[in-house]
C-alpha positions as CSV (number, residue, x, y, z in Angstrom):
1,M,-10.3,-26.5,47.8
2,S,-11.7,-30.1,48.0
3,V,-10.5,-32.6,45.5
4,R,-11.8,-36.0,44.4
5,I,-9.8,-39.1,45.5
6,E,-10.6,-42.6,44.5
7,S,-8.8,-45.9,44.8
8,N,-5.7,-46.6,42.8
9,S,-7.5,-49.2,40.8
10,Q,-9.8,-46.7,39.2
11,L,-8.8,-43.2,37.9
12,T,-11.2,-40.3,38.3
13,P,-12.4,-38.6,35.1
14,E,-9.9,-35.8,35.8
15,Q,-7.0,-38.2,36.2
16,E,-8.1,-40.0,33.1
17,R,-7.8,-36.8,31.1
18,V,-4.4,-36.1,32.6
19,Y,-3.3,-39.7,31.7
20,R,-4.4,-39.2,28.1
21,L,-2.6,-35.8,28.0
22,R,0.6,-37.5,29.2
23,N,0.3,-40.2,26.6
24,A,-0.3,-37.6,23.9
25,A,2.8,-35.7,24.8
26,E,4.9,-38.9,24.6
27,R,3.2,-40.4,21.5
28,D,2.3,-37.4,19.4
29,G,5.4,-35.3,19.8
30,G,5.9,-35.1,16.1
31,T,2.4,-34.0,15.3
32,P,1.0,-32.9,18.7
33,G,-2.6,-32.5,17.7
34,G,-4.0,-34.6,20.5
35,F,-1.7,-33.1,23.1
36,L,-2.7,-29.5,22.2
37,E,-6.4,-30.2,22.2
38,L,-6.2,-32.0,25.6
39,M,-4.0,-29.3,27.0
40,A,-6.6,-26.7,25.9
41,A,-9.3,-28.7,27.8
42,V,-7.2,-29.2,30.9
43,V,-6.5,-25.5,31.1
44,A,-9.9,-24.3,30.1
45,D,-11.8,-26.1,32.9
46,G,-9.0,-26.1,35.4
47,T,-8.6,-29.9,35.4
48,W,-5.2,-29.7,36.9
49,R,-6.7,-28.0,40.0
50,Q,-9.3,-30.7,40.5
51,I,-7.0,-33.7,41.2
52,P,-4.8,-34.5,44.2
53,S,-1.1,-33.9,44.0
54,A,-0.2,-37.4,45.3
55,V,-1.8,-40.6,46.6
56,S,-1.7,-39.5,50.2
57,A,-2.5,-35.8,49.5
58,S,-5.9,-34.2,49.7
59,E,-4.8,-30.8,48.3
60,P,-4.4,-30.0,44.6
61,F,-1.1,-28.9,43.0
62,S,0.2,-25.6,44.2
63,S,1.5,-24.6,40.8
64,F,1.0,-25.5,37.1
65,A,4.7,-26.3,36.8
66,E,4.4,-28.8,39.7
67,F,1.4,-30.4,37.9
68,I,3.5,-30.8,34.7
69,E,6.5,-32.4,36.4
70,A,4.6,-34.6,38.9
71,K,4.6,-38.3,38.2
72,P,1.5,-39.9,36.7
73,P,-1.3,-40.6,37.2
74,F,-1.5,-37.3,39.1
75,G,0.8,-35.1,36.9
76,L,2.2,-35.3,33.4
77,G,5.6,-36.5,34.3
78,Q,7.1,-34.1,31.7
79,R,9.8,-31.5,31.8
80,V,8.5,-27.9,31.6
81,E,10.9,-27.1,28.8
82,D,9.6,-30.0,26.7
83,V,6.0,-28.6,27.1
84,H,7.3,-25.2,26.0
85,T,8.7,-26.9,22.9
86,L,5.4,-28.7,22.1
87,L,3.5,-25.4,22.5
88,Q,5.5,-24.0,19.6
89,M,4.3,-26.7,17.2
90,R,1.2,-26.0,15.2
91,H,-2.0,-28.1,15.3
92,P,-2.9,-29.5,11.8
93,H,-6.3,-27.7,12.0
94,E,-5.0,-24.3,12.8
95,A,-5.7,-23.1,9.3
96,A,-9.2,-22.5,10.5
97,A,-9.3,-19.1,12.3
98,E,-11.7,-20.2,15.1
99,F,-9.5,-23.2,15.9
100,R,-6.3,-21.2,15.7
101,A,-7.8,-18.7,18.2
102,K,-8.6,-21.5,20.6
103,M,-5.0,-22.8,20.4
104,D,-3.5,-19.4,20.8
105,A,-5.6,-18.8,23.9
106,M,-4.5,-22.1,25.3
107,R,-0.8,-21.3,24.7
108,A,-1.2,-17.8,26.3
109,D,-2.8,-19.4,29.4
110,V,-0.1,-22.0,29.7
111,R,2.7,-19.5,29.4
112,R,1.0,-17.2,31.9
113,L,0.6,-20.0,34.4
114,L,4.2,-21.0,34.0
115,A,5.3,-17.4,34.2
116,E,3.6,-17.1,37.6
117,D,5.9,-19.9,38.7
118,G,8.9,-18.0,37.4
119,I,9.3,-20.2,34.3
120,T,9.2,-18.4,30.9
121,G,11.1,-20.9,28.7
122,Y,13.5,-18.2,27.8
123,S,16.9,-19.6,27.6
124,E,20.2,-17.8,28.0
125,L,21.1,-18.9,24.5
126,Q,18.0,-17.2,23.2
127,R,18.8,-14.1,25.4
128,D,22.3,-13.9,23.8
129,R,20.8,-14.3,20.3
130,D,18.3,-11.5,21.0
131,I,20.9,-9.2,22.4
132,Q,23.1,-9.7,19.4
133,A,20.1,-8.9,17.2
134,W,19.6,-5.7,19.2
135,A,23.2,-4.8,18.8
136,A,23.0,-5.3,15.0
137,L,19.9,-3.0,14.9
138,D,21.6,-0.4,17.1
139,K,24.6,-0.3,14.8
140,S,23.0,-0.8,11.4
141,G,19.5,0.9,11.6
142,S,17.1,-1.1,9.6
143,W,19.6,-2.8,7.3
144,W,19.6,-5.8,9.6
145,L,15.8,-6.1,9.3
146,A,16.1,-6.1,5.5
147,F,18.9,-8.7,5.7
148,F,16.8,-10.9,7.9
149,V,13.7,-10.6,5.6
150,A,15.9,-11.4,2.6
151,C,17.2,-14.5,4.4
152,Q,13.7,-15.7,5.3
153,V,11.3,-14.6,2.5
154,S,10.8,-15.4,-1.1
155,P,8.1,-13.4,-3.1
156,Q,4.8,-14.9,-4.0
157,S,5.3,-16.3,-7.5
158,A,5.8,-19.5,-9.3
159,A,9.6,-19.0,-9.2
160,G,9.3,-17.9,-5.6
161,E,7.4,-21.0,-4.7
162,A,10.2,-23.2,-6.2
163,R,12.9,-21.2,-4.3
164,R,11.0,-21.5,-1.1
165,K,10.8,-25.3,-1.4
166,A,14.5,-25.4,-2.2
167,S,15.7,-23.0,0.5
168,S,13.2,-23.4,3.4
169,K,12.1,-19.8,2.9
170,I,8.5,-18.7,3.5
171,S,6.2,-16.2,1.8
172,A,5.9,-12.6,2.8
173,S,2.3,-13.1,4.0
174,E,3.4,-16.0,6.3
175,F,6.3,-14.0,7.6
176,A,3.9,-11.1,8.2
177,R,1.4,-13.3,10.0
178,R,4.1,-14.6,12.4
179,A,5.6,-11.1,12.9
180,G,2.3,-9.4,13.4
181,T,2.8,-6.9,10.6
182,S,1.6,-6.5,6.9
183,A,2.9,-8.4,3.9
184,D,3.4,-5.0,2.1
185,R,5.8,-3.9,4.8
186,V,7.7,-7.1,4.6
187,L,8.0,-6.8,0.9
188,R,9.3,-3.2,1.2
189,Y,12.1,-4.5,3.3
190,Y,12.7,-7.2,0.7
191,K,12.7,-4.7,-2.1
192,A,15.1,-2.4,-0.2
193,W,17.6,-5.2,0.0
194,E,17.2,-6.1,-3.7
195,D,17.6,-2.5,-4.7
196,A,20.7,-2.2,-2.6
197,Y,22.1,-5.3,-4.2
198,A,21.3,-4.0,-7.7
199,A,23.1,-0.8,-6.8
200,G,26.1,-2.6,-5.4
201,A,25.5,-1.4,-1.8
202,V,25.4,-5.0,-0.5
203,A,27.4,-7.9,-1.8
204,V,24.8,-10.7,-1.6
205,G,21.4,-10.9,-3.2
206,S,18.3,-12.4,-1.6
207,D,18.6,-15.5,-3.9
208,Q,22.0,-16.2,-2.3
209,L,20.7,-15.9,1.3
210,H,19.0,-18.5,3.3
211,P,17.5,-18.8,6.9
212,G,20.4,-18.8,9.4
213,H,22.8,-17.3,6.9
214,E,26.0,-16.0,8.5
215,P,26.1,-12.1,9.0
216,V,27.2,-10.0,6.0
217,E,28.7,-6.6,5.9
218,L,25.9,-4.0,6.0
219,P,25.9,-0.5,4.5
220,P,26.0,2.6,6.7
221,S,22.7,3.3,8.5
222,D,22.6,6.8,6.8
223,D,22.2,5.1,3.4
224,W,19.0,3.2,4.5
225,T,16.5,5.8,3.3
226,L,18.1,5.7,-0.2
227,Y,16.6,2.3,-0.7
228,Y,13.6,2.0,1.6
229,S,10.4,3.9,1.9
230,S,8.0,3.3,4.7
231,R,5.1,4.5,2.5
232,R,3.4,2.4,-0.1
233,S,2.7,5.5,-2.2
234,A,6.4,6.1,-2.8
235,S,6.4,3.2,-5.2
236,T,3.8,4.7,-7.5
237,D,4.4,7.2,-10.3
238,R,2.6,9.9,-8.2
239,G,4.8,9.1,-5.2
240,A,8.0,9.2,-7.3
241,L,7.0,12.7,-8.6
242,I,6.3,13.9,-5.0
243,S,9.6,12.5,-3.8
244,A,11.5,14.2,-6.6
245,A,9.8,17.5,-5.9
246,A,10.5,17.2,-2.2
247,E,14.2,16.6,-2.8
248,A,14.3,19.6,-5.1
249,E,12.9,21.7,-2.3
250,G,15.5,20.3,0.2
251,I,13.1,18.3,2.4
252,R,12.8,14.6,3.1
253,P,10.5,12.8,0.6
254,T,8.8,10.9,3.5
255,K,7.5,14.2,4.8
256,A,6.0,15.2,1.5
257,L,4.5,11.7,1.1
258,E,2.9,11.9,4.5
259,V,1.2,15.2,3.7
260,A,0.0,13.8,0.3
261,E,-1.5,10.7,2.0
262,N,-3.5,12.8,4.5
263,P,-5.3,15.6,2.7
264,T,-7.7,16.1,5.7
265,A,-4.7,17.0,7.9
266,L,-3.4,19.3,5.2
267,R,-6.8,21.1,5.0
268,A,-6.9,21.5,8.8
269,A,-3.4,23.1,8.7
270,I,-4.4,25.5,5.9
271,L,-7.6,26.6,7.7
272,A,-5.8,27.0,11.0
273,D,-2.6,28.8,9.9
274,P,-2.6,31.8,7.5
275,R,1.1,31.1,6.7
276,T,0.3,27.6,5.7
277,A,-2.6,28.9,3.6
278,D,-0.4,31.4,1.9
279,A,2.2,28.7,1.1
280,A,-0.6,26.4,-0.2
281,R,-1.9,29.2,-2.5
282,A,1.6,29.9,-3.8
283,A,2.2,26.3,-4.4
284,L,-1.1,25.8,-6.3
285,K,-0.4,28.9,-8.4
286,A,3.1,27.6,-9.2
287,L,1.7,24.2,-10.0
288,T,-0.9,25.7,-12.3
289,V,1.7,27.6,-14.1
290,E,4.0,24.6,-14.4
291,E,1.2,22.3,-15.6
292,R,0.2,24.9,-18.3
293,R,3.9,25.2,-19.3
294,S,4.3,21.4,-19.6
295,E,1.1,21.1,-21.6
296,H,2.1,23.9,-24.0
297,L,5.6,22.5,-24.4
298,E,4.3,19.0,-25.1
299,Y,1.9,20.4,-27.8
300,V,4.7,22.2,-29.6
301,R,6.9,19.1,-29.4
302,Q,4.3,16.8,-30.8
303,V,3.4,19.1,-33.7
304,A,7.1,19.7,-34.5
305,E,8.1,16.0,-34.3
306,G,5.0,14.6,-36.0
307,G,4.4,17.2,-38.6
308,K,0.7,17.0,-37.8
309,A,-1.8,18.9,-35.7
310,P,-5.3,18.0,-34.4
311,V,-8.0,20.6,-35.4
312,G,-11.4,21.4,-33.8
313,S,-13.4,19.1,-36.1
314,G,-11.5,16.1,-34.8
315,Q,-9.4,15.7,-38.0
316,V,-5.6,15.6,-38.0
317,L,-4.0,18.1,-40.4
318,E,-0.8,17.3,-42.3
319,L,1.2,20.5,-42.1
320,P,2.9,21.9,-45.1
321,E,6.7,21.8,-45.1
322,Q,7.2,25.5,-44.6
323,I,4.9,25.6,-41.5
324,R,6.6,22.4,-40.1
325,A,10.0,24.3,-40.4
326,E,8.6,27.3,-38.5
327,V,7.2,25.0,-35.8
328,S,10.5,23.3,-35.4
329,E,12.2,26.7,-34.9
330,Q,9.7,27.4,-32.1
331,L,10.5,24.1,-30.4
332,A,14.2,24.7,-30.7
333,A,13.8,28.0,-28.9
334,I,12.1,26.4,-25.9
335,A,13.4,22.8,-25.9
336,D,15.6,23.6,-22.9
337,Q,13.8,22.5,-19.7
338,S,14.8,25.8,-18.1
339,S,12.7,27.9,-20.5
340,D,10.3,30.0,-18.6
341,A,6.5,29.7,-18.8
342,D,6.1,33.0,-20.8
343,A,8.4,31.8,-23.5
344,V,6.7,28.5,-23.8
345,T,3.3,30.1,-23.9
346,S,4.4,32.5,-26.7
347,A,5.7,29.6,-28.7
348,Y,2.5,27.7,-28.2
349,E,0.4,30.6,-29.4
350,R,2.6,31.0,-32.4
351,V,2.2,27.4,-33.4
352,Q,-1.6,27.7,-33.0
353,E,-1.5,30.6,-35.4
354,L,0.5,28.6,-37.9
355,V,-1.9,25.7,-37.7
356,A,-4.9,28.1,-38.2
357,R,-3.1,29.5,-41.3
358,A,-2.8,26.0,-42.7
359,V,-6.5,25.3,-42.0
360,E,-7.5,28.5,-43.9
361,A,-5.3,27.5,-46.8
362,N,-7.3,24.3,-47.2
363,P,-10.8,25.2,-48.4
364,E,-12.3,21.8,-47.6
365,L,-10.8,21.6,-44.2
366,H,-11.7,25.2,-43.5
367,A,-15.3,24.6,-44.3
368,S,-15.3,21.5,-42.1
369,E,-13.8,23.5,-39.2
370,Q,-16.5,26.2,-39.5
371,R,-19.2,23.6,-39.7
372,A,-17.9,22.0,-36.5
373,Q,-17.8,25.4,-34.8
374,F,-21.4,26.3,-35.9
375,Q,-22.6,22.9,-34.8
376,T,-21.1,23.2,-31.3
377,A,-22.6,26.7,-30.9
378,L,-26.1,25.7,-32.0
379,K,-26.1,22.7,-29.7
380,A,-25.0,24.8,-26.8
381,T,-27.7,27.4,-27.5
382,R,-30.4,24.8,-27.9
383,R,-29.4,23.2,-24.5
384,S,-29.5,26.6,-22.8
385,I,-32.9,27.5,-24.2
386,G,-34.3,24.1,-23.4
387,I,-34.1,24.8,-19.6
388,I,-36.8,27.5,-20.0
389,D,-40.2,26.2,-19.3
390,P,-42.8,27.8,-21.7
391,E,-45.6,27.3,-19.2
392,R,-43.8,29.1,-16.4
393,L,-42.4,31.9,-18.6
394,P,-45.6,34.1,-18.8
395,A,-45.7,34.3,-15.0
396,V,-42.2,36.0,-14.8
397,I,-42.0,37.8,-18.2
398,D,-40.9,41.4,-18.2
399,D,-39.6,43.9,-20.7
400,S,-36.0,42.7,-20.4
401,L,-37.0,39.1,-21.1
402,R,-39.2,40.2,-24.0
403,E,-36.2,42.1,-25.5
404,E,-33.9,39.0,-25.2
405,I,-36.4,36.6,-26.8
406,T,-37.2,39.1,-29.6
407,A,-33.5,39.5,-30.3
408,L,-33.0,35.8,-30.3
409,Q,-35.9,35.3,-32.7
410,E,-34.4,37.9,-35.1
411,I,-31.1,36.0,-35.1
412,V,-32.8,32.7,-35.8
413,N,-34.9,34.3,-38.6
414,T,-31.8,35.6,-40.2
415,L,-30.1,32.2,-40.1
416,V,-33.2,30.5,-41.5
417,A,-33.4,33.1,-44.3
418,S,-29.7,32.5,-45.0
419,I,-30.0,28.8,-45.5
420,A,-33.3,29.2,-47.4
421,S,-31.7,31.5,-50.0
422,R,-28.7,29.2,-50.3
423,G,-31.1,26.4,-51.0
424,R,-32.7,28.2,-53.9
């Protein structure tokens, strides 16, 4: 490769850029915005390959590490480890996604170039620290991860913001961004630690932890699933019910939650496997029976405890004392959660009979109930007849349709005559 060489009294444009990059590294170490931008330019257009490696040399640098360590005006005159440190600092404009992508690409290129020279910036101290972290994970399962999150993170809230400023903690979203994961997952680790602290499984709460906190005694790895769920649905009411049902059946809650979150996979399994289909039908039948049992039991309990019952017209009936006593007896017979569905249904039907008796004993309410029933029936009939198009009916009429229409006409005539005679 040919390179440009000019007299020592005047720097080439490439050397001028390198000179400015060196000054930026020395001057802007605290806020290395200029250094990072110049490094991006030097790497992007290969500036370091376009200048001679020395005054008397006509060839470019043989490696990027050589370019960094060479004396100016040809190289940066910096230690490679110092450049690695500067790369870890953030540019003030990296809040913008496009600019952050540019900086990340530059860092990746620099690290790749240095890695080609056998330089990774990975110290033995860091290696020891990472091996110790691995050992902690190997011994403690995910408790160590929860401990680390509790040391580093404070939830997103006004109180959390105050704690972060006082303890150097960061938000879950910032931790997730740096870790390449989701904030929800980070918060599940945080919640697991807090739940374990509330239960007395760990001795130190997250408010007492800080970045760099000394190791604490962790619970057995087998206890981890008691406090952590990898699924967001586990924290919902529906997820809690699924988890409880799974435990009652002797299976892991995470398995049941996985199925619940992927109905398409469940459908495929049912269609492909007759045994799965049979199990699904049995489960649905059992679920229907249990839902009906729960609804009936709740109805009996509400009527017994409130002494009132809703009726068809929308009114609420205050039950007489004698009927309330009988309803209470029905509830007492099935209040035990172990009561079977047949017993609960029998009690439910008996309570409905008692409510119907109370309605009949109240003439005004009884009339209101009948009026509501008649109104519902007439509206349904009118809607049904309304779908018949009178213009299209003659084209399809036959003896059967004539009989139905005639019978309907007779019923309507009877009803009209009934209200007409009542009016007179």
